[in-house]
N, C-alpha and C positions, 0 to 999 in steps of 0.2 A: 504493500499500500504506500502510495506516495503523497506527501504532504504539498498542498496548494502553496504557490509562492506568496510572499509577502508583497502587498501592493501599497507603496507610499501614499498616503491619503493627500499629500501636499503636492506631489508631482505626477502620481499615476505610474511611476516607474516600478517595474515587477523585479523581485529579487528571488532567485532560485535558492532554496534552503536545503537541497539534497547535498549529501557528501560533506556534511559539517564535519568541522574538526573535533568538536565536542558538543554533546548534547545530553539533557537530563533535567531532572525536576529540581526547581528552587522555589522557594515562597517569597513573593515579591510584595513590597508595600506599595498600595495603590497611590497614585499621585495626589488625588484630591481628598478621598475620605479617609486616608492613611490606615485603612485596614489592610490586612495581609491576605494574599490569594496565591494558591499554588499555581505554578505556571511551568510549562516545558519550555526550557531554553535551548536555543540553538545558536552556537558559535561558529560563523563561517567567514573567514577572512577578517575584515575589519568591522564586521556587523555582528551584533548580539541581538537575536530575535527572541520573541516570546509569544507563547500561544497557550490557549486553554487547554490543549491536549496534544499528545504525541503527534497526531496525524491532522491536526486542525491546521487551518492557515493562521500564520502568525498575525497578531493584531498589533504588535508594537515592535520597535527596533531602537536599540542604542547604537549610535555611530561611533565606534571605538577611536576613529582617527581624530575626533574632537574630544576625546576623553583625556583629562588631566591626571586622574589617578585611579587606582583599584587598591583597596585595602580592607583588612579585617575592621569590622565595626561593632562589635558585641556591645560596647558602652552606649555609643551613638543610637543604635537601633533598638537597644533593650532586649536583644535576641542572641541566644547562643549560635555560634557558627555563621554570624552576620557578615555580610560583605558590603561595602560602599563602592559605587562606581560614579565618579563625578566628571561632568563635562562643564563647560563654561555657564551654561543654561540651567542645567538641572543636576541633582543628586538622587541616585537610585539606591535603594536599600533592598536587599534580599537575604535569605539565610538558607543554607544547605542542611540536609538531614544529619550529616556527621561532619567532624572536623577534617577528616580526609578529603571528603568532597569539597568543603569550602577551600582548602588548601590547593586542590587541584584546579578549581575554577578561578581563583585568584592568579595562579600561575599562568593558565590558559589566556585568561583575559590580558594579563599583563603582557604577555608575549605579542598578542595581537596588537596591543597599543604601541609597542616598540617597533614592530613591523610595519606598521601603518604611519609612523612617524617619519619625517624627513630625514632623520638620523640613521634610519636602517637602509642598507643597500644589499642587493642580492650579491652572490660570489664574484660576478663580473663587475660589479660596481655600477651596473646600469639597471634601470627599471624596464620592463617590457611594456611600452606604451599601449600595445594592442591587447594585452591581456588585463583582465579584471578579475582579482582574487576574491571579490565579494558575491559573485554569482549573478551580478547585474549585467545588463546589456549596455554597451556603449552607446551614448546618444548618436542619432543619425549625424554623419559627417565627421565622426571621430573613430570610425571603424577602420 
């Protein structure tokens, strides 16, 4: 069974979420009501998607290329195994079921942040302008 793509509501751009580097369940704090909801997270390239179920279309995305930090956040979130992911605009809180899962997510998200930053280069020192590692299609005229 394949998961439908994430469709960015602002741009209409579709993101394929198959072949993710990491995926699994985390409990995320909602932005407005601040209640905690269990979500299925999909990390692919520089994007962290979340959905209501493993095969549901993702309804949210965190662009890790705009992320400033990922860190442990038990005290701030008031939850065991909590993670904080911060962009300039928003701070997201989520928690894992175990400390091992929390550490794995922090490591994977941190790696994605570094790889999507301008300071990371591939072995040859050049980025492939035609390839996109986030599953999105290049806009017309950029292919």
